N, CA, C and O of each residue as an XYZ file, in Angstrom:
724
protein
N     -14.242      9.822     33.729
C     -14.145     11.242     33.765
C     -15.486     11.855     33.734
O     -16.352     11.449     32.959
N     -15.685     12.875     34.602
C     -16.924     13.576     34.621
C     -16.679     14.989     34.410
O     -15.534     15.421     34.544
N     -17.757     15.844     34.056
C     -17.594     17.210     33.829
C     -17.445     17.885     35.229
O     -17.495     17.208     36.256
N     -17.273     19.150     35.243
C     -16.981     19.829     36.488
C     -17.997     19.675     37.619
O     -17.625     19.656     38.792
N     -19.219     19.571     37.282
C     -20.362     19.468     38.207
C     -20.608     18.038     38.529
O     -21.507     17.736     39.314
N     -19.822     17.101     37.938
C     -19.918     15.661     38.208
C     -21.390     15.168     37.894
O     -21.890     14.218     38.497
N     -22.015     15.845     36.956
C     -23.360     15.389     36.716
C     -23.489     14.304     35.576
O     -24.393     13.469     35.592
N     -22.583     14.363     34.642
C     -22.650     13.392     33.493
C     -21.213     13.041     33.059
O     -20.264     13.802     33.245
N     -21.128     11.929     32.515
C     -19.772     11.485     31.954
C     -19.480     12.192     30.668
O     -20.383     12.348     29.846
N     -18.239     12.638     30.445
C     -17.802     13.241     29.205
C     -17.774     12.268     28.141
O     -17.144     11.222     28.292
N     -18.463     12.545     26.979
C     -18.477     11.604     25.878
C     -17.480     11.837     24.853
O     -17.193     10.914     24.091
N     -16.869     13.075     24.739
C     -15.898     13.370     23.784
C     -14.529     12.826     24.205
O     -13.998     13.198     25.252
N     -13.969     11.947     23.381
C     -12.702     11.357     23.775
C     -11.509     12.374     23.814
O     -10.598     12.289     24.638
N     -11.592     13.300     22.892
C     -10.526     14.280     22.850
C     -10.527     15.057     24.120
O      -9.494     15.154     24.782
N     -11.686     15.636     24.500
C     -11.692     16.405     25.829
C     -11.361     15.588     26.936
O     -10.711     16.082     27.857
N     -11.757     14.283     26.975
C     -11.399     13.310     28.101
C      -9.880     13.179     28.122
O      -9.318     13.213     29.216
N      -9.168     13.031     27.004
C      -7.730     12.997     27.007
C      -7.099     14.272     27.544
O      -6.168     14.260     28.349
N      -7.669     15.397     27.042
C      -7.072     16.671     27.603
C      -7.253     16.801     29.112
O      -6.366     17.272     29.825
N      -8.462     16.357     29.593
C      -8.715     16.477     31.055
C      -7.721     15.618     31.744
O      -7.159     16.036     32.756
N      -7.463     14.407     31.243
C      -6.489     13.548     31.914
C      -5.119     14.210     31.951
O      -4.497     14.283     33.011
N      -4.640     14.695     30.803
C      -3.336     15.307     30.755
C      -3.256     16.535     31.704
O      -2.228     16.744     32.348
N      -4.279     17.298     31.783
C      -4.279     18.504     32.633
C      -4.668     18.278     34.083
O      -4.648     19.235     34.856
N      -5.017     17.084     34.491
C      -5.515     16.803     35.803
C      -4.415     16.919     36.817
O      -4.733     17.101     37.992
N      -3.165     16.832     36.481
C      -2.090     16.915     37.477
C      -1.862     18.429     37.776
O      -1.263     18.692     38.819
N      -2.236     19.359     37.049
C      -2.033     20.750     37.316
C      -3.200     21.315     38.144
O      -4.345     20.871     38.055
N      -2.847     22.288     38.927
C      -3.881     22.955     39.810
C      -4.109     24.353     39.297
O      -3.780     25.295     40.018
N      -4.613     24.559     38.179
C      -4.829     25.888     37.619
C      -6.322     26.005     37.340
O      -7.061     25.052     37.093
N      -6.691     27.335     37.412
C      -8.063     27.675     37.050
C      -8.089     28.044     35.578
O      -7.248     28.809     35.108
N      -8.996     27.532     34.896
C      -9.134     27.887     33.471
C     -10.175     28.925     33.347
O     -11.331     28.759     33.734
N      -9.707     30.057     32.766
C     -10.567     31.213     32.616
C     -10.722     31.516     31.163
O      -9.749     31.542     30.409
N     -11.959     31.750     30.765
C     -12.150     32.014     29.360
C     -11.810     33.532     29.116
O     -12.297     34.447     29.779
N     -10.946     33.682     28.120
C     -10.611     35.065     27.670
C     -10.887     35.228     26.189
O     -10.349     34.442     25.409
N     -11.658     36.157     25.754
C     -11.932     36.310     24.260
C     -10.695     36.538     23.537
O      -9.699     36.986     24.105
N     -10.728     36.211     22.158
C      -9.515     36.269     21.318
C      -8.871     37.657     21.235
O      -7.644     37.744     21.192
N      -9.668     38.766     21.211
C      -8.948     40.073     21.157
C      -8.338     40.470     22.402
O      -7.624     41.472     22.411
N      -8.558     39.719     23.588
C      -7.855     40.004     24.768
C      -6.561     39.021     24.950
O      -5.611     39.283     25.688
N      -6.680     37.922     24.202
C      -5.572     36.870     24.226
C      -4.984     36.724     22.918
O      -5.211     35.720     22.243
N      -4.196     37.722     22.490
C      -3.694     37.732     21.100
C      -2.633     36.567     20.881
O      -2.589     36.033     19.773
N      -1.865     36.197     21.790
C      -0.858     35.173     21.486
C      -1.550     33.822     21.280
O      -1.216     33.138     20.312
N      -2.484     33.399     22.120
C      -3.077     32.092     21.861
C      -3.990     32.202     20.736
O      -4.211     31.206     20.047
N      -4.572     33.378     20.471
C      -5.555     33.561     19.248
C      -4.728     33.387     18.003
O      -5.172     32.802     17.015
N      -3.500     33.911     18.066
C      -2.678     33.795     16.806
C      -2.137     32.364     16.590
O      -1.990     31.917     15.453
N      -1.859     31.688     17.643
C      -1.427     30.301     17.536
C      -2.529     29.286     17.152
O      -2.250     28.170     16.712
N      -3.745     29.709     17.331
C      -4.912     28.822     17.018
C      -5.191     28.899     15.573
O      -5.839     27.998     15.042
N      -4.766     29.877     14.914
C      -5.130     30.158     13.431
C      -4.121     29.338     12.589
O      -2.904     29.418     12.758
N      -4.711     28.552     11.679
C      -3.899     27.865     10.744
C      -4.133     28.199      9.299
O      -3.886     27.389      8.405
N      -4.608     29.393      9.081
C      -5.000     29.883      7.695
C      -3.738     29.834      6.883
O      -3.829     29.425      5.725
N      -2.548     30.211      7.364
C      -1.309     30.192      6.602
C      -0.931     28.847      6.169
O      -0.245     28.676      5.161
N      -1.389     27.816      6.955
C      -0.972     26.449      6.541
C      -1.894     25.876      5.493
O      -1.580     24.824      4.935
N      -3.009     26.503      5.192
C      -3.921     25.909      4.251
C      -3.606     26.124      2.819
O      -4.481     26.073      1.955
N      -2.289     26.379      2.550
C      -1.875     26.555      1.245
C      -1.594     25.253      0.599
O      -0.959     24.413      1.236
N      -2.046     24.976     -0.728
C      -1.751     23.672     -1.273
C      -0.297     23.305     -1.414
O       0.032     22.119     -1.445
N       0.547     24.237     -1.495
C       2.010     23.971     -1.625
C       2.462     23.302     -0.227
O       3.292     22.395     -0.174
N       1.838     23.838      0.862
C       2.155     23.286      2.220
C       1.658     21.811      2.282
O       2.328     20.914      2.795
N       0.484     21.637      1.745
C       0.018     20.280      1.819
C       0.929     19.240      1.002
O       1.154     18.091      1.382
N       1.381     19.773     -0.088
C       2.366     18.842     -0.920
C       3.664     18.732     -0.115
O       4.236     17.644     -0.035
N       4.173     19.892      0.519
C       5.415     19.735      1.322
C       5.234     18.715      2.495
O       6.171     17.987      2.823
N       4.089     18.672      3.086
C       3.775     17.737      4.153
C       3.781     16.270      3.592
O       4.335     15.325      4.153
N       3.109     16.209      2.438
C       3.111     14.942      1.738
C       4.562     14.353      1.364
O       4.848     13.159      1.457
N       5.335     15.249      0.978
C       6.690     14.968      0.539
C       7.572     14.657      1.796
O       8.420     13.767      1.739
N       7.378     15.359      2.877
C       8.155     15.097      4.178
C       7.768     13.795      4.756
O       8.587     13.115      5.374
N       6.531     13.423      4.573
C       6.079     12.083      5.162
C       6.358     10.943      4.197
O       5.804      9.860      4.386
N       7.168     11.120      3.195
C       7.585     10.111      2.255
C       6.408      9.548      1.413
O       6.319      8.348      1.155
N       5.568     10.414      1.027
C       4.568     10.110      0.014
C       3.687      8.929      0.514
O       3.685      7.838     -0.056
N       2.926      9.217      1.633
C       1.944      8.103      2.092
C       0.736      8.229      1.201
O       0.541      9.228      0.509
N      -0.097      7.153      1.236
C      -1.296      7.138      0.391
C      -2.321      8.029      0.980
O      -2.056      8.785      1.915
N      -3.458      7.942      0.451
C      -4.600      8.855      0.865
C      -4.945      8.488      2.257
O      -5.077      9.386      3.088
N      -5.104      7.250      2.582
C      -5.579      6.803      3.935
C      -4.647      7.314      5.040
O      -5.055      7.916      6.034
N      -3.364      7.025      4.788
C      -2.417      7.396      5.881
C      -2.303      8.880      6.018
O      -2.155      9.403      7.123
N      -2.371      9.584      4.872
C      -2.328     11.020      4.845
C      -3.466     11.654      5.605
O      -3.281     12.588      6.385
N      -4.648     11.126      5.358
C      -5.904     11.626      6.085
C      -5.759     11.263      7.595
O      -6.078     12.095      8.445
N      -5.331     10.160      7.908
C      -5.208      9.759      9.292
C      -4.242     10.658     10.029
O      -4.489     11.086     11.156
N      -3.070     10.947      9.324
C      -2.063     11.825      9.941
C      -2.676     13.222     10.122
O      -2.597     13.818     11.196
N      -3.260     13.705      9.088
C      -3.903     15.096      9.187
C      -4.900     15.215     10.331
O      -4.936     16.236     11.018
N      -5.712     14.177     10.543
C      -6.703     14.214     11.611
C      -6.011     14.082     12.919
O      -6.480     14.677     13.890
N      -4.938     13.357     13.036
C      -4.216     13.142     14.251
C      -3.550     14.466     14.748
O      -3.320     14.679     15.939
N      -3.262     15.330     13.748
C      -2.613     16.591     13.987
C      -3.619     17.777     14.007
O      -3.246     18.928     14.231
N      -4.834     17.461     13.776
C      -5.947     18.416     13.652
C      -5.690     19.513     12.674
O      -5.931     20.684     12.967
N      -5.201     19.153     11.509
C      -4.987     20.070     10.369
C      -6.207     20.134      9.453
O      -6.819     19.128      9.095
N      -6.516     21.366      9.102
C      -7.750     21.539      8.424
C      -7.854     21.255      6.853
O      -8.363     22.066      6.080
N      -7.375     20.149      6.495
C      -7.415     19.745      5.102
C      -8.530     18.789      4.912
O      -8.699     17.915      5.761
N      -9.310     18.870      3.877
C     -10.374     17.958      3.544
C      -9.761     16.702      2.831
O      -8.638     16.670      2.328
N     -10.689     15.646      2.865
C     -10.208     14.372      2.231
C     -10.158     14.582      0.696
O      -9.346     13.962      0.009
N     -11.044     15.474      0.166
C     -11.025     15.669     -1.281
C      -9.703     16.415     -1.700
O      -9.149     16.155     -2.768
N      -9.231     17.335     -0.831
C      -7.946     18.093     -1.141
C      -6.762     17.030     -1.113
O      -5.857     17.078     -1.947
N      -6.810     16.156     -0.202
C      -5.729     15.174     -0.075
C      -5.774     14.241     -1.246
O      -4.723     13.929     -1.806
N      -6.957     13.768     -1.656
C      -7.098     12.902     -2.875
C      -6.590     13.590     -4.048
O      -5.855     12.982     -4.825
N      -6.935     14.884     -4.265
C      -6.506     15.559     -5.465
C      -4.986     15.854     -5.511
O      -4.357     15.816     -6.568
N      -4.418     16.153     -4.301
C      -3.026     16.331     -4.212
C      -2.204     14.998     -4.417
O      -1.127     15.005     -5.013
N      -2.769     13.858     -3.891
C      -2.045     12.609     -4.077
C      -2.166     12.192     -5.514
O      -1.214     11.640     -6.066
N      -3.240     12.419     -6.118
C      -3.466     11.986     -7.504
C      -2.536     12.805     -8.486
O      -2.106     12.319     -9.532
N      -2.269     14.068     -8.065
C      -1.387     14.933     -8.920
C       0.107     14.770     -8.604
O       0.962     15.298     -9.316
N       0.414     14.015     -7.500
C       1.843     13.852     -7.190
C       2.613     13.084     -8.179
O       2.213     11.948     -8.430
N       3.676     13.541     -8.788
C       4.476     12.831     -9.824
C       5.137     11.642     -9.264
O       5.221     10.605     -9.922
N       5.629     11.758     -8.023
C       6.469     10.647     -7.434
C       5.506      9.472     -7.121
O       5.865      8.321     -7.372
N       4.306      9.732     -6.586
C       3.290      8.766     -6.337
C       2.932      8.057     -7.630
O       2.919      6.827     -7.690
N       2.641      8.833     -8.663
C       2.244      8.285     -9.982
C       3.316      7.379    -10.530
O       2.995      6.356    -11.135
N       4.574      7.712    -10.342
C       5.716      6.751    -10.881
C       5.827      5.453    -10.045
O       6.001      4.366    -10.597
N       5.721      5.590     -8.679
C       6.162      4.543     -7.871
C       4.877      3.626     -7.480
O       4.928      2.401     -7.583
N       3.876      4.222     -7.083
C       2.731      3.438     -6.617
C       1.846      2.826     -7.650
O       1.505      3.471     -8.642
N       1.457      1.563     -7.433
C       0.650      0.970     -8.496
C      -0.738      1.405     -8.504
O      -1.296      1.680     -7.443
N      -1.364      1.490     -9.679
C      -2.753      1.898     -9.808
C      -3.518      0.641    -10.167
O      -3.312      0.067    -11.236
N      -4.368      0.225     -9.309
C      -5.192     -0.968     -9.518
C      -6.407     -0.628    -10.364
O      -7.153      0.295    -10.039
N      -6.605     -1.351    -11.423
C      -7.679     -1.097    -12.280
C      -8.244     -2.508    -12.785
O      -7.505     -3.481    -12.931
N      -9.509     -2.531    -13.019
C     -10.144     -3.759    -13.477
C      -9.806     -4.089    -14.982
O      -9.858     -3.201    -15.833
N      -9.497     -5.247    -15.258
C      -9.085     -5.599    -16.617
C     -10.261     -5.562    -17.488
O     -11.390     -5.812    -17.067
N      -9.996     -5.246    -18.720
C     -11.059     -5.182    -19.709
C     -11.649     -6.439    -20.129
O     -12.866     -6.526    -20.291
N     -10.837     -7.455    -20.321
C     -11.301     -8.708    -20.852
C     -11.385     -9.720    -19.791
O     -11.016     -9.528    -18.633
N     -11.914    -10.862    -20.269
C     -12.050    -12.081    -19.295
C     -10.757    -12.760    -19.279
O     -10.005    -12.793    -20.253
N     -10.507    -13.326    -18.095
C      -9.283    -14.251    -17.961
C      -9.655    -15.624    -18.560
O     -10.758    -16.137    -18.374
N      -8.692    -16.176    -19.276
C      -8.856    -17.542    -19.761
C      -8.634    -18.536    -18.570
O      -7.577    -18.526    -17.939
N      -9.559    -19.307    -18.310
C      -9.364    -20.167    -17.164
C      -9.361    -21.682    -17.588
O     -10.134    -22.138    -18.430
N      -8.443    -22.387    -16.939
C      -8.343    -23.775    -17.228
C      -9.246    -24.565    -16.378
O      -9.247    -24.422    -15.155
N     -10.048    -25.432    -17.017
C     -11.053    -26.187    -16.279
C     -10.462    -27.514    -15.662
O     -10.546    -27.691    -14.447
N      -9.878    -28.431    -16.468
C      -9.203    -29.528    -15.813
C      -7.785    -29.303    -15.468
O      -7.195    -28.416    -16.084
N      -7.164    -29.975    -14.580
C      -5.758    -29.814    -14.281
C      -4.938    -30.173    -15.544
O      -5.304    -31.043    -16.335
N      -3.822    -29.460    -15.680
C      -2.820    -29.627    -16.799
C      -3.484    -29.453    -18.106
O      -3.072    -30.119    -19.055
N      -4.493    -28.611    -18.263
C      -4.977    -28.138    -19.504
C      -4.051    -27.184    -20.107
O      -3.617    -27.312    -21.251
N      -3.730    -26.144    -19.252
C      -2.896    -25.024    -19.714
C      -1.718    -24.977    -18.789
O      -1.853    -25.102    -17.572
N      -0.557    -24.796    -19.379
C       0.660    -24.600    -18.604
C       1.420    -23.348    -19.096
O       1.388    -22.994    -20.275
N       2.089    -22.713    -18.156
C       2.975    -21.575    -18.436
C       4.413    -22.005    -18.225
O       4.743    -22.689    -17.257
N       5.278    -21.580    -19.173
C       6.691    -21.945    -18.979
C       7.531    -20.668    -19.167
O       7.204    -19.770    -19.943
N       8.658    -20.649    -18.387
C       9.493    -19.492    -18.494
C      10.840    -19.922    -17.922
O      10.910    -20.905    -17.184
N      11.888    -19.215    -18.247
C      13.189    -19.469    -17.671
C      13.525    -18.406    -16.596
O      13.185    -17.231    -16.732
N      14.151    -18.832    -15.610
C      14.677    -17.858    -14.559
C      16.177    -18.001    -14.527
O      16.707    -19.112    -14.544
N      16.848    -16.896    -14.482
C      18.359    -16.972    -14.365
C      18.885    -15.903    -15.155
O      18.140    -15.069    -15.670
N      20.253    -15.880    -15.291
C      21.233    -16.843    -14.753
C      21.319    -16.734    -13.238
O      21.197    -15.659    -12.652
N      21.526    -17.853    -12.656
C      21.569    -17.995    -11.253
C      23.065    -17.994    -10.837
O      23.907    -18.130    -11.724
N      23.452    -17.850     -9.535
C      24.872    -17.843     -9.077
C      25.534    -19.149     -9.598
O      24.860    -20.176     -9.690
N      26.764    -19.120     -9.918
C      27.508    -20.260    -10.439
C      27.987    -21.157     -9.397
O      29.178    -21.464     -9.451
N      27.252    -21.645     -8.433
C      27.626    -22.697     -7.471
C      27.674    -24.024     -8.072
O      28.473    -24.868     -7.664
N      26.796    -24.265     -9.092
C      26.702    -25.555     -9.762
C      26.733    -25.327    -11.219
O      26.905    -24.200    -11.684
N      26.572    -26.370    -11.941
C      26.618    -26.335    -13.431
C      25.355    -25.769    -13.967
O      25.374    -25.261    -15.088
N      24.280    -25.806    -13.288
C      22.990    -25.362    -13.665
C      22.883    -23.851    -13.422
O      22.941    -23.419    -12.271
N      22.733    -23.054    -14.453
C      22.678    -21.652    -14.358
C      21.207    -21.085    -14.393
O      20.931    -19.966    -13.962
N      20.319    -21.918    -14.923
C      19.009    -21.493    -15.191
C      17.989    -22.495    -14.617
O      18.294    -23.669    -14.404
N      16.781    -21.994    -14.378
C      15.638    -22.873    -13.975
C      14.581    -22.712    -15.054
O      14.207    -21.593    -15.406
N      14.143    -23.739    -15.533
C      12.937    -23.782    -16.375
C      11.701    -24.047    -15.480
O      11.515    -25.144    -14.952
N      10.887    -23.019    -15.337
C       9.747    -23.016    -14.448
C       8.496    -23.300    -15.269
O       8.285    -22.673    -16.307
N       7.683    -24.215    -14.829
C       6.398    -24.593    -15.499
C       5.317    -24.585    -14.449
O       5.436    -25.253    -13.422
N       4.262    -23.832    -14.697
C       3.186    -23.715    -13.721
C       1.882    -24.113    -14.399
O       1.536    -23.628    -15.476
N       1.159    -25.034    -13.715
C      -0.121    -25.476    -14.136
C      -1.109    -24.279    -13.770
O      -1.097    -23.783    -12.644
N      -1.956    -23.845    -14.769
C      -2.803    -22.701    -14.536
C      -3.943    -23.159    -13.724
O      -4.453    -22.287    -13.021
N      -4.456    -24.350    -13.669
C      -5.585    -24.709    -12.866
C      -5.178    -24.827    -11.417
O      -5.793    -24.195    -10.557
N      -4.147    -25.626    -11.112
C      -3.849    -25.902     -9.685
C      -2.737    -24.882     -9.159
O      -2.499    -24.809     -7.954
N      -2.112    -24.155    -10.030
C      -0.921    -23.227     -9.757
C       0.166    -24.040     -9.132
O       0.871    -23.529     -8.261
N       0.353    -25.326     -9.536
C       1.356    -26.196     -9.060
C       2.562    -25.862     -9.832
O       2.533    -25.871    -11.062
N       3.733    -25.535     -9.093
C       4.986    -25.223     -9.885
C       5.890    -26.432    -10.118
O       5.980    -27.329     -9.280
N       6.541    -26.438    -11.245
C       7.614    -27.392    -11.459
C       8.824    -26.646    -11.822
O       8.735    -25.635    -12.519
N       9.978    -27.096    -11.378
C      11.276    -26.307    -11.720
C      12.319    -27.343    -12.164
O      12.578    -28.308    -11.445
N      12.873    -27.159    -13.262
C      13.881    -28.008    -13.885
C      15.119    -27.174    -13.916
O      15.105    -26.093    -14.504
N      16.231    -27.635    -13.292
C      17.511    -27.077    -13.429
C      18.115    -27.231    -14.763
O      18.113    -28.367    -15.237
N      18.647    -26.239    -15.463
C      19.145    -26.364    -16.809
C      20.574    -25.602    -16.851
O      20.803    -24.556    -16.243
N      21.382    -26.212    -17.565
C      22.751    -25.571    -17.807
C      22.812    -24.636    -18.849
O      23.750    -23.839    -18.886
N      21.822    -24.633    -19.804
C      21.906    -23.705    -20.905
C      20.392    -23.467    -21.266
O      19.477    -24.018    -20.654
N      20.198    -22.536    -22.388
C      18.839    -22.257    -22.860
C      18.562    -22.792    -24.243
O      17.830    -22.196    -25.033
N      19.188    -23.971    -24.525
C      19.017    -24.542    -25.818
C      17.652    -25.317    -25.907
O      17.109    -25.800    -24.913
N      17.147    -25.394    -27.176
C      15.946    -26.044    -27.450
C      15.929    -27.558    -26.935
O      14.942    -28.047    -26.386
N      17.063    -28.218    -27.156
C      17.235    -29.598    -26.716
C      16.961    -29.770    -25.266
O      16.306    -30.731    -24.861
N      17.485    -28.787    -24.412
C      17.348    -28.861    -22.995
C      15.904    -28.734    -22.637
O      15.416    -29.457    -21.768
N      15.176    -27.800    -23.306
C      13.735    -27.626    -23.064
C      12.924    -28.815    -23.367
O      12.020    -29.172    -22.611
N      13.229    -29.451    -24.475
C      12.543    -30.569    -24.988
C      12.716    -31.737    -24.000
O      11.782    -32.480    -23.697
N      13.984    -31.856    -23.509
C      14.192    -32.971    -22.461
C      13.372    -32.792    -21.254
O      12.767    -33.742    -20.759
N      13.328    -31.466    -20.707
C      12.472    -31.245    -19.528
C      10.961    -31.380    -19.786
O      10.211    -31.821    -18.914
N      10.551    -31.014    -20.935
C       9.082    -31.116    -21.209
C       8.759    -32.587    -21.437
O       7.662    -33.008    -21.068
N       9.650    -33.408    -22.027
C       9.378    -34.780    -22.304
C       9.203    -35.523    -20.862
O       8.394    -36.435    -20.690
N      10.017    -35.043    -19.905
C       9.919    -35.638    -18.594
C       8.539    -35.290    -17.964
O       7.840    -36.149    -17.427
N       8.218    -34.091    -18.054
C       6.861    -33.563    -17.528
C       5.734    -34.250    -18.231
O       4.825    -34.765    -17.580
N       5.762    -34.277    -19.573
C       4.654    -34.826    -20.382
C       4.531    -36.367    -20.209
O       3.446    -36.927    -20.360
N       5.623    -37.013    -19.901
C       5.535    -38.453    -19.653
C       4.825    -38.721    -18.332
O       4.157    -39.749    -18.218
N       4.941    -37.791    -17.258
C       4.370    -37.975    -16.008
C       2.813    -37.546    -16.067
O       1.958    -38.265    -15.550
N       2.515    -36.441    -16.668
C       1.149    -35.849    -16.551
C       0.369    -35.925    -17.942
O      -0.837    -35.678    -17.948
N       0.958    -36.223    -18.984
C       0.315    -36.196    -20.320
C       0.509    -34.860    -20.916
O       1.101    -33.947    -20.341
N      -0.034    -34.780    -22.139
C       0.091    -33.482    -22.975
C      -0.929    -32.515    -22.540
O      -2.081    -32.896    -22.334
N      -0.545    -31.173    -22.375
C      -1.423    -30.207    -22.215
C      -2.128    -29.753    -23.530
O      -1.646    -30.053    -24.622
N      -3.274    -29.026    -23.412
C      -3.926    -28.424    -24.599
C      -3.185    -27.166    -25.050
O      -2.984    -26.904    -26.236
N      -2.807    -26.431    -24.062
C      -2.185    -25.081    -24.365
C      -0.807    -24.994    -23.601
O      -0.693    -25.444    -22.461
N       0.182    -24.425    -24.248
C       1.433    -24.084    -23.602
C       1.637    -22.615    -23.783
O       1.683    -22.148    -24.921
N       1.765    -21.840    -22.696
C       1.915    -20.316    -22.832
C       3.396    -20.015    -22.472
O       3.897    -20.472    -21.445
N       4.041    -19.280    -23.296
C       5.416    -18.908    -23.133
C       5.648    -17.487    -23.596
O       4.989    -17.048    -24.538
N       6.509    -16.786    -23.009
C       6.862    -15.403    -23.570
C       8.120    -15.651    -24.364
O       8.672    -14.721    -24.953
């Protein structure tokens, strides 16, 4: 795509897209100042849209997108909201605060297992559907390798847990730490 005098290539992608869309029409484009072209001048003004309530309504209608998606959508529609306004509005949205996770760095250090089977985590999952006698799963995860073990259990009794742990400890030896909730 070249400009009208065919002297240089158009570098602006938006103008290039407009030129491609309008190339099928045989019209002369004539500049008319805003005071002579009141209809187009009124349509080009978006001052009424720059209300913070309108920004929240758009955010709500778009099903509460995050900052990145909201900025991308605003830019695709050429709406005059700044990134800072979108960040402030998204941060003050009650629905987003309830639903979306806030990622923050933890304050303390994680306790890391150095050799395999030094630390294990145990927990019960269930009750499961009653297709078999086993309603629960005793899950055991090695912290070092993240290798999972799952033992089907019919109940949550201590004797059942001891039987499963004896089987595991017989195979891998005793861990130094056992973490359970």
